[in-house]
Backbone bond lengths (Angstrom), bond angles and torsions (degrees), N, CA, C in turn:
res aa  C-N    CA-C-N  psi(-1)  N-CA   C-N-CA  omega(-1)  CA-C   N-CA-C  phi
1 M - - - 1.406 - - 1.533 109.03 -
2 E 1.333 118.44 144.00 1.419 121.92 177.40 1.538 110.01 -65.77
3 A 1.314 117.93 142.45 1.432 123.48 179.15 1.506 111.00 -59.43
4 L 1.338 117.00 144.45 1.442 121.26 -179.70 1.497 112.98 -63.01
5 L 1.317 117.19 -42.55 1.481 123.74 -179.69 1.477 110.18 -117.01
6 D 1.322 117.68 149.02 1.463 122.63 173.69 1.531 107.20 -110.48
7 A 1.386 115.91 -179.33 1.423 119.86 -176.17 1.499 114.27 -60.97
8 R 1.335 115.87 -33.02 1.498 118.87 -179.36 1.562 108.37 -69.49
9 D 1.325 118.26 -34.65 1.497 119.52 179.17 1.542 109.24 -64.89
10 Y 1.332 117.78 -41.60 1.507 120.27 179.86 1.528 108.49 -64.30
11 A 1.321 117.35 -42.18 1.477 119.49 179.85 1.516 109.74 -64.58
12 L 1.355 118.29 -39.12 1.456 120.26 -178.54 1.541 109.49 -67.41
13 A 1.342 119.62 -38.68 1.437 121.86 -178.87 1.519 110.13 -63.91
14 S 1.342 119.17 -34.46 1.460 120.57 -179.81 1.524 115.06 -81.48
15 S 1.324 115.13 -9.77 1.485 118.85 -178.70 1.472 115.66 -104.16
16 L 1.370 117.75 -20.27 1.458 120.64 -176.32 1.548 110.86 -75.16
17 T 1.321 114.00 151.86 1.483 120.33 172.37 1.475 108.45 -125.50
18 L 1.381 116.02 132.67 1.454 120.25 -176.02 1.535 107.43 -109.03
19 A 1.350 113.34 143.71 1.472 119.60 -179.64 1.557 109.55 -146.48
20 A 1.266 117.79 139.69 1.468 122.30 176.77 1.528 110.19 -80.97
21 R 1.366 118.17 150.72 1.440 121.98 179.84 1.484 113.01 -97.15
22 R 1.322 118.36 -13.21 1.468 122.80 178.59 1.485 111.61 -129.95
23 R 1.339 115.20 165.56 1.440 119.89 -178.18 1.561 110.80 -72.31
24 L 1.341 115.38 129.80 1.445 120.61 -175.94 1.534 107.18 -125.89
25 A 1.370 113.98 146.89 1.437 117.08 -179.26 1.533 112.60 -67.40
26 G 1.293 117.08 -33.30 1.468 121.06 179.46 1.520 110.27 77.25
27 F 1.338 115.65 164.25 1.442 122.74 178.26 1.544 112.17 -98.63
28 A 1.323 116.47 -30.33 1.450 118.21 -175.27 1.551 107.94 -164.04
29 A 1.380 110.60 160.75 1.466 114.57 175.60 1.442 109.28 -67.38
30 G 1.344 121.62 151.50 1.413 125.13 -175.55 1.515 113.72 -158.23
31 E 1.358 114.88 -152.64 1.433 120.62 -170.26 1.524 111.04 -101.63
32 Q 1.286 120.39 -15.55 1.462 123.46 -170.59 1.526 112.50 -100.91
33 R 1.343 115.58 136.42 1.458 120.51 177.71 1.527 107.59 -64.88
34 S 1.331 116.33 128.22 1.443 121.66 -177.97 1.530 109.15 -105.11
35 P 1.334 119.69 153.89 1.470 120.21 173.57 1.504 112.37 -70.28
36 S 1.357 118.09 -6.02 1.499 120.41 172.91 1.491 108.53 -66.28
37 T 1.341 117.27 153.79 1.464 119.84 177.20 1.471 106.99 -122.22
38 G 1.305 116.81 147.55 1.458 121.03 179.81 1.505 111.14 173.46
39 G 1.311 118.41 -120.38 1.441 122.79 -168.63 1.525 115.90 -94.21
40 G 1.320 118.90 20.21 1.430 119.28 178.15 1.500 111.10 -79.36
41 I 1.407 115.94 -171.20 1.416 119.92 -177.10 1.557 111.02 -116.61
42 E 1.291 118.39 -11.87 1.466 119.52 -178.42 1.544 109.80 -91.32
43 F 1.339 114.70 132.52 1.449 119.10 -176.95 1.528 112.15 -61.33
44 A 1.346 117.40 137.70 1.465 123.14 -178.99 1.541 109.97 -114.14
45 E 1.349 117.85 -55.39 1.479 120.59 -173.83 1.524 107.60 -170.56
46 Y 1.357 114.32 176.29 1.468 122.23 175.18 1.470 110.95 -109.38
47 R 1.309 117.74 154.54 1.475 124.37 163.67 1.470 109.98 -145.24
48 P 1.367 115.79 155.92 1.489 119.30 -179.84 1.513 112.31 -54.65
49 Y 1.308 119.46 147.87 1.462 124.97 174.99 1.534 108.74 -64.98
50 A 1.321 115.80 142.76 1.435 122.83 174.88 1.490 108.73 -130.91
51 P 1.363 121.33 145.94 1.421 123.03 176.38 1.533 113.96 -51.14
52 G 1.287 117.02 126.44 1.453 121.47 -178.47 1.566 112.59 107.35
53 D 1.291 116.00 -13.68 1.468 120.78 175.52 1.529 108.92 -69.13
54 E 1.337 115.96 145.26 1.434 121.53 176.77 1.547 111.01 -66.48
55 P 1.369 118.25 127.41 1.449 119.21 -179.70 1.544 113.12 -58.33
56 R 1.305 117.83 -28.10 1.504 122.14 -176.49 1.511 109.45 -67.37
57 R 1.308 118.57 -19.06 1.454 120.48 -178.42 1.559 111.47 -87.87
58 I 1.332 116.62 -8.36 1.485 120.06 178.15 1.534 109.91 -70.39
59 D 1.299 116.13 134.64 1.461 122.83 175.79 1.563 107.20 -87.41
60 W 1.344 115.55 98.19 1.453 118.50 -174.51 1.531 112.91 -71.83
61 S 1.354 116.42 -24.44 1.441 118.50 178.52 1.527 109.91 -67.25
62 L 1.291 116.98 -35.62 1.471 119.57 176.33 1.519 110.42 -71.31
63 F 1.323 115.43 -33.23 1.536 117.27 178.40 1.537 108.92 -65.08
64 L 1.337 117.03 -43.55 1.454 120.37 179.82 1.537 111.84 -64.06
65 R 1.291 114.25 -31.93 1.508 116.90 -178.53 1.530 112.86 -83.39
66 W 1.324 116.47 -43.77 1.462 121.03 -170.68 1.500 115.39 -113.55
67 R 1.397 115.65 -7.99 1.455 121.32 -176.30 1.528 112.54 58.66
68 K 1.349 114.78 38.34 1.418 122.80 176.17 1.512 110.42 -128.48
69 L 1.341 116.70 133.28 1.434 120.33 176.94 1.523 108.98 -84.03
70 M 1.340 114.36 112.70 1.470 119.55 179.22 1.513 109.28 -123.73
71 V 1.356 114.86 139.57 1.471 121.15 -174.24 1.536 106.92 -105.88
72 K 1.352 113.94 135.38 1.449 120.92 176.58 1.489 110.77 -77.11
73 L 1.298 118.05 133.72 1.512 121.67 174.14 1.501 107.20 -112.26
74 A 1.327 112.98 135.57 1.474 118.65 177.25 1.513 112.30 -98.43
75 A 1.325 115.34 158.86 1.461 119.87 -178.92 1.453 107.83 -91.61
76 E 1.316 116.70 132.69 1.488 122.61 171.41 1.512 108.37 -76.72
77 E 1.324 114.22 150.38 1.448 117.82 175.20 1.526 107.48 -104.33
78 K 1.291 115.03 113.34 1.487 121.29 -178.53 1.497 109.86 -129.24
79 E 1.285 115.49 154.12 1.501 119.40 170.19 1.497 111.16 -66.42
80 L 1.285 115.78 137.01 1.455 120.65 168.47 1.516 106.89 -88.59
81 T 1.338 113.35 128.25 1.491 119.58 174.85 1.453 109.64 -106.21
82 L 1.338 115.06 117.73 1.493 121.44 173.62 1.481 108.92 -92.92
83 A 1.315 117.99 121.88 1.429 124.92 174.68 1.533 110.56 -111.14
84 V 1.309 115.50 112.62 1.477 121.12 -177.88 1.538 106.09 -99.32
85 L 1.352 115.63 123.86 1.459 121.92 175.98 1.552 108.69 -107.39
86 I 1.328 114.35 118.76 1.484 120.34 -178.75 1.484 110.14 -104.48
87 D 1.306 115.99 120.79 1.476 120.41 172.96 1.515 109.47 -70.90
88 A 1.314 117.27 115.69 1.462 122.47 -178.04 1.541 112.47 -108.73
89 S 1.362 115.64 24.97 1.432 119.32 178.78 1.554 108.45 -69.57
90 R 1.338 117.51 160.94 1.437 120.66 -174.80 1.494 113.24 -62.85
91 S 1.318 117.37 -26.61 1.491 118.07 -179.20 1.534 109.87 -66.57
92 M 1.357 117.79 -23.62 1.461 121.84 -179.92 1.540 111.21 -72.74
93 D 1.357 119.33 -9.16 1.421 123.98 178.75 1.540 111.07 -88.91
94 Y 1.294 115.39 0.18 1.469 120.50 -177.92 1.524 111.44 -79.51
95 G 1.319 115.66 149.97 1.474 120.64 174.05 1.525 109.80 104.99
96 S 1.341 114.49 176.39 1.469 120.93 179.57 1.471 108.54 -145.58
97 P 1.318 118.40 103.52 1.467 126.62 -2.04 1.536 110.45 -71.76
98 G 1.291 118.11 160.69 1.460 123.24 -174.43 1.519 110.68 -64.33
99 K 1.365 113.91 152.67 1.482 120.70 177.88 1.486 111.54 -59.28
100 L 1.380 116.34 -34.75 1.465 119.54 -176.63 1.530 109.99 -64.64
101 R 1.306 116.66 -39.25 1.415 121.24 179.72 1.548 110.34 -64.01
102 Y 1.249 117.86 -39.83 1.498 120.74 177.89 1.537 109.37 -66.89
103 A 1.338 117.27 -39.99 1.453 122.00 178.83 1.528 109.57 -63.42
104 K 1.322 117.95 -41.77 1.467 120.89 -179.59 1.566 110.51 -67.00
105 R 1.288 115.09 -35.94 1.498 118.57 176.94 1.507 109.18 -61.82
106 L 1.343 116.50 -51.88 1.429 121.00 -178.49 1.504 111.58 -60.14
107 A 1.314 116.98 -42.07 1.470 120.68 178.74 1.491 112.42 -59.48
108 C 1.370 117.25 -41.51 1.475 120.13 179.06 1.479 111.11 -63.25
109 I 1.355 117.13 -44.83 1.457 119.10 -175.84 1.493 112.38 -61.13
110 L 1.360 116.22 -45.56 1.456 119.99 -176.05 1.489 111.52 -77.10
111 A 1.341 120.40 -33.64 1.433 120.46 173.23 1.507 112.45 -65.14
112 G 1.326 114.12 -39.40 1.447 119.83 175.46 1.507 111.46 -60.49
113 A 1.331 117.12 -42.35 1.475 121.48 176.43 1.512 112.30 -58.49
114 A 1.315 116.42 -42.31 1.478 119.35 178.53 1.502 110.65 -64.45
115 L 1.274 119.96 -44.51 1.491 123.42 179.91 1.494 111.57 -64.78
116 S 1.337 117.14 -40.78 1.475 118.55 -178.29 1.496 112.17 -70.16
117 G 1.361 116.19 -22.34 1.479 120.65 177.35 1.491 112.43 -89.69
118 G 1.352 120.43 12.33 1.422 123.27 178.50 1.502 116.60 77.39
119 N 1.331 114.65 17.47 1.470 119.58 -179.24 1.552 108.70 -106.38
120 R 1.378 112.71 -172.30 1.448 118.52 178.58 1.504 111.36 -106.19
121 A 1.338 115.63 152.97 1.445 119.95 177.31 1.519 108.76 -138.77
122 S 1.317 113.99 136.73 1.455 122.68 177.02 1.508 109.12 -128.36
123 I 1.332 116.46 142.77 1.462 122.99 177.81 1.493 107.90 -124.89
124 A 1.349 118.33 122.42 1.410 122.52 177.80 1.530 110.69 -121.97
125 V 1.355 115.81 149.08 1.443 122.41 -179.72 1.489 109.74 -105.19
126 M 1.335 116.14 129.09 1.489 121.11 175.28 1.475 108.82 -91.69
127 G 1.277 118.92 101.35 1.455 125.40 176.61 1.503 109.38 -123.49
128 A 1.327 114.80 -133.26 1.479 118.67 174.87 1.545 109.90 -65.22
129 S 1.321 117.86 -32.07 1.413 122.90 170.57 1.554 107.21 -141.03
130 L 1.336 117.47 174.59 1.433 120.88 177.28 1.507 111.78 -82.05
131 V 1.342 116.58 120.49 1.480 120.79 -176.51 1.498 107.79 -121.45
132 E 1.346 116.02 128.06 1.472 120.85 -179.67 1.503 107.16 -81.02
133 A 1.324 118.03 108.32 1.447 121.18 172.83 1.536 107.87 -74.22
134 L 1.282 116.66 -31.81 1.473 123.63 177.26 1.513 111.31 -141.07
135 P 1.334 117.52 110.05 1.467 120.09 178.72 1.508 109.28 -66.64
136 P 1.357 117.86 164.73 1.518 117.70 -178.65 1.528 112.30 -54.37
137 E 1.274 115.95 113.78 1.477 122.98 -176.44 1.528 108.23 -116.48
138 R 1.312 118.08 148.83 1.436 122.01 176.15 1.515 108.11 -124.68
139 G 1.335 117.09 135.11 1.439 128.25 -179.88 1.512 122.54 22.89
140 K 1.335 116.71 -30.51 1.468 119.35 -175.87 1.537 113.88 -64.64
141 L 1.329 117.01 -17.98 1.462 121.26 -179.78 1.535 108.93 -85.35
142 P 1.337 117.68 117.86 1.501 117.85 175.00 1.518 112.86 -60.65
143 F 1.304 116.57 140.12 1.443 121.23 -178.70 1.554 111.46 -52.93
144 P 1.344 119.62 -49.15 1.430 119.71 -178.04 1.561 112.71 -56.59
145 E 1.349 116.79 -33.56 1.498 121.15 176.42 1.506 109.77 -65.80
146 L 1.297 115.70 -39.42 1.522 119.87 177.87 1.526 108.95 -60.88
147 V 1.328 116.32 -44.36 1.479 121.27 -178.35 1.481 108.55 -61.85
148 K 1.318 119.04 -46.21 1.508 121.64 -179.44 1.498 110.61 -60.66
149 T 1.351 118.70 -38.14 1.436 121.95 -178.68 1.578 108.12 -65.80
150 V 1.279 116.73 -43.57 1.490 121.60 -177.65 1.527 108.93 -68.25
151 E 1.318 119.35 -39.09 1.471 123.26 -177.34 1.576 109.10 -60.19
152 R 1.286 117.83 -27.25 1.473 121.46 -177.14 1.525 114.10 -77.45
153 I 1.349 116.38 -10.88 1.473 118.84 179.75 1.520 110.14 -69.21
154 Q 1.345 116.04 129.26 1.452 122.58 -177.47 1.564 110.91 -121.86
155 P 1.315 116.53 156.07 1.464 118.67 176.83 1.548 110.25 -62.50
156 S 1.322 117.09 143.24 1.432 122.17 -176.30 1.502 111.42 -124.58
157 A 1.331 116.60 148.44 1.462 121.85 179.26 1.505 109.52 -88.38
158 G 1.334 116.23 160.52 1.427 120.85 177.24 1.479 115.12 63.56
159 S 1.318 118.52 40.32 1.427 122.45 -176.03 1.523 110.41 -72.32
160 S 1.325 114.33 148.95 1.476 120.55 178.69 1.482 111.37 -139.26
161 P 1.421 115.28 79.74 1.436 119.32 -172.24 1.520 113.77 -62.94
162 A 1.352 119.15 -30.80 1.433 121.77 178.15 1.517 112.34 -64.90
163 A 1.376 116.33 -42.79 1.422 120.44 177.43 1.501 110.64 -64.44
164 C 1.332 118.94 -40.73 1.425 124.97 -177.99 1.550 108.76 -64.64
165 A 1.344 118.42 -37.69 1.443 121.28 179.73 1.535 110.31 -65.57
166 R 1.358 116.23 -40.12 1.445 120.49 178.46 1.536 111.64 -64.98
167 Q 1.312 115.76 -39.83 1.476 121.44 178.19 1.498 110.57 -65.64
168 F 1.367 117.00 -37.80 1.409 118.83 177.23 1.547 112.78 -65.33
169 S 1.328 113.91 -42.64 1.460 117.07 179.28 1.509 114.24 -60.91
170 A 1.360 113.39 -36.16 1.487 117.94 -179.97 1.513 111.01 -69.86
171 R 1.353 116.76 -33.39 1.455 121.68 -172.36 1.499 113.25 -89.40
172 Y 1.345 116.21 -35.77 1.466 120.09 -171.18 1.540 112.45 -119.27
173 G 1.266 117.87 -1.25 1.491 118.91 -170.25 1.483 115.65 -49.10
174 G 1.319 115.56 126.42 1.425 121.49 176.23 1.495 116.61 74.37
175 K 1.318 118.50 7.51 1.447 120.39 -172.01 1.540 113.66 -120.18
176 C 1.304 120.01 2.23 1.436 118.72 -174.29 1.509 113.46 -154.25
177 L 1.337 113.75 171.02 1.425 123.81 168.41 1.518 106.03 -96.57
178 A 1.302 116.90 114.24 1.461 122.83 -174.39 1.525 111.42 -103.27
179 L 1.308 117.67 135.28 1.491 121.91 176.44 1.493 107.28 -123.02
180 V 1.331 118.39 119.38 1.472 122.92 -179.02 1.493 108.51 -106.25
181 L 1.315 115.54 122.98 1.468 123.26 -177.73 1.533 107.85 -110.74
182 S 1.318 117.01 111.98 1.491 119.79 -171.77 1.498 108.18 -159.84
183 D 1.378 114.97 156.30 1.463 118.47 169.95 1.502 111.73 -84.32
184 F 1.317 118.04 -11.94 1.494 125.00 179.43 1.527 110.78 52.83
185 L 1.373 117.16 29.86 1.441 120.29 178.40 1.501 110.34 -94.47
186 Y 1.308 119.19 63.81 1.443 123.76 177.11 1.519 106.94 -147.38
187 P 1.342 117.39 154.26 1.520 118.40 -172.46 1.498 113.79 -65.65
188 D 1.401 118.63 -28.38 1.464 117.44 -175.02 1.475 112.39 -96.00
189 W 1.378 119.16 26.69 1.464 118.79 -179.40 1.528 111.61 -62.96
190 P 1.354 121.45 -32.69 1.497 117.72 175.65 1.528 112.25 -59.00
191 A 1.333 117.23 -38.78 1.462 120.10 178.21 1.519 112.61 -64.78
192 V 1.308 115.70 -36.18 1.456 119.94 178.21 1.522 111.61 -66.64
193 V 1.332 116.20 -48.04 1.474 120.03 176.41 1.508 112.36 -61.48
194 G 1.319 114.69 -39.99 1.484 119.01 178.24 1.491 116.18 -62.82
195 S 1.373 114.64 -41.20 1.454 119.20 -179.87 1.528 110.52 -69.17
196 L 1.329 116.44 -41.63 1.423 119.79 -179.50 1.558 110.19 -67.31
197 G 1.322 116.37 -39.73 1.465 118.52 179.25 1.489 112.25 -67.89
198 A 1.314 119.22 -27.98 1.500 122.85 177.43 1.529 114.10 -83.23
199 S 1.326 114.38 -5.07 1.494 117.28 -173.85 1.529 113.43 -69.23
200 G 1.363 116.17 -21.81 1.491 119.03 -176.48 1.489 111.85 91.09
201 S 1.360 117.98 -8.24 1.484 121.12 175.06 1.585 107.27 -81.20
202 D 1.284 113.35 167.82 1.476 119.89 173.89 1.522 103.62 -91.01
203 V 1.347 115.57 112.00 1.492 119.35 -170.18 1.500 112.28 -115.88
204 L 1.295 116.93 130.71 1.440 124.54 175.96 1.558 107.08 -114.33
205 A 1.285 118.22 129.76 1.458 121.58 179.32 1.505 108.70 -114.42
206 V 1.346 117.75 121.36 1.441 123.10 -176.52 1.539 106.86 -116.08
207 Q 1.336 115.60 118.49 1.479 120.42 176.18 1.503 111.62 -87.37
208 I 1.306 115.88 125.60 1.418 122.99 179.45 1.531 112.11 -109.95
209 L 1.292 115.60 118.62 1.510 118.64 -176.63 1.546 108.94 -126.39
210 S 1.273 115.49 153.62 1.452 121.36 169.79 1.552 108.86 -79.82
211 P 1.285 117.59 144.76 1.506 118.89 -179.11 1.482 114.43 -49.27
212 D 1.368 118.25 -40.19 1.473 116.81 -176.65 1.502 113.25 -78.17
213 E 1.349 115.12 -4.40 1.515 116.80 173.92 1.496 111.91 -83.79
214 L 1.342 117.53 -12.97 1.428 119.65 178.15 1.547 114.17 -77.29
215 E 1.339 114.21 -15.99 1.429 119.20 177.33 1.505 110.65 -123.67
216 P 1.342 122.41 139.18 1.439 122.03 179.91 1.546 111.89 -69.03
217 L 1.319 114.17 172.03 1.449 118.33 177.82 1.518 111.20 -69.01
218 P 1.263 122.19 162.40 1.447 123.92 176.16 1.507 110.96 -59.07
219 L 1.322 116.58 148.53 1.458 120.73 -177.83 1.509 111.58 -59.56
220 G 1.358 113.97 145.85 1.438 119.24 179.61 1.518 112.51 128.88
221 E 1.325 116.43 -158.80 1.481 120.93 -177.99 1.524 109.98 -85.71
222 A 1.370 116.53 139.83 1.446 119.50 176.38 1.494 109.60 -146.40
223 L 1.333 116.97 153.34 1.494 122.06 175.25 1.541 105.25 -116.46
224 L 1.291 115.37 115.47 1.471 122.07 -177.76 1.525 109.78 -100.37
225 Q 1.324 118.17 134.01 1.469 121.87 174.97 1.489 111.70 -112.30
226 D 1.350 117.12 130.87 1.447 122.65 178.58 1.544 108.58 -72.77
227 S 1.315 116.59 121.41 1.445 120.69 -179.87 1.524 114.71 -68.66
228 E 1.361 115.37 -18.01 1.434 120.59 -177.97 1.589 111.80 -82.01
229 D 1.329 115.22 -47.92 1.480 118.51 -175.03 1.488 113.12 -123.12
230 G 1.330 118.80 0.52 1.461 120.74 175.57 1.539 114.95 81.58
231 D 1.326 118.86 -0.69 1.457 120.13 -179.95 1.488 111.42 -64.45
232 E 1.355 117.38 142.75 1.416 122.73 -179.85 1.508 111.33 -109.61
233 T 1.346 115.29 139.56 1.447 120.86 -178.13 1.548 109.33 -129.64
234 P 1.318 120.36 114.27 1.495 121.33 173.35 1.561 107.95 -71.90
235 L 1.327 115.17 142.21 1.474 116.98 -176.24 1.525 107.45 -146.50
236 H 1.312 115.68 137.59 1.417 121.25 171.53 1.549 106.42 -100.98
237 I 1.372 117.10 116.15 1.406 122.76 -176.96 1.531 109.47 -96.21
238 D 1.382 113.82 109.77 1.463 117.19 174.44 1.524 108.98 -111.36
239 A 1.316 117.23 -179.63 1.440 120.23 -176.37 1.532 113.40 -59.65
240 P 1.382 122.10 -43.00 1.452 120.08 176.77 1.526 112.58 -62.75
241 T 1.351 116.77 -37.85 1.459 119.31 179.33 1.514 111.56 -63.12
242 A 1.328 114.95 -42.43 1.431 120.19 -179.12 1.559 111.15 -67.46
243 A 1.340 116.59 -37.59 1.469 119.37 175.65 1.534 111.52 -65.66
244 H 1.354 118.17 -38.26 1.406 121.88 179.47 1.594 110.39 -64.81
245 Y 1.310 113.23 -38.37 1.471 118.04 177.86 1.512 110.74 -63.70
246 R 1.321 117.37 -43.41 1.435 117.88 177.52 1.526 112.96 -61.92
247 D 1.293 117.55 -37.50 1.473 122.24 178.62 1.511 110.03 -60.32
């Protein structure tokens, strides 16, 4: 079988830099400047003075200019934890090459980028429940071992993405940059996106589709089979149905 990553993928993983867009609690102190504010030494932002603030944090130059008491906030240095969630439902095995293979490739590149930057990376599989294929690891895991771990991920039956999203929120909420790789071709995808969005983490959702899924079947009669449970549905595809599918 063709290798999951090629030389360009390895080079890309070593050159990318990841950063969160919102303040995260983080799992541990580390090497990367976090959007969190606290006891660090690098300036982050200002806020109005409040009783109890240390006078030494007041920016007196701003006071002389604007007559406003403003307190300097410093940036804490915390590890960024990247949590990659891979949808391993059977529909992700569709296509040539399969969507799951593409998701695994993307997961490896970005997790490798996190590790090469001195941060943590976790990879979880969304199946019947949320399974950690790789718990939050920092640098000590060789990149080739990470790739081998991801290569072993297989499509699973009876997937429950909504339950997995709730489990993720309970386990990682507010502590990481989360990347969800899925085709989102299931009825409860709004609940999945909603649960992840409410987790407090910085969440990116990437929809992975096969090229022929972007366009409906030719007009006429068709028999569709559900890749998850095998149910068959006869369908007459007319112009309005095709337009609705594209929407």
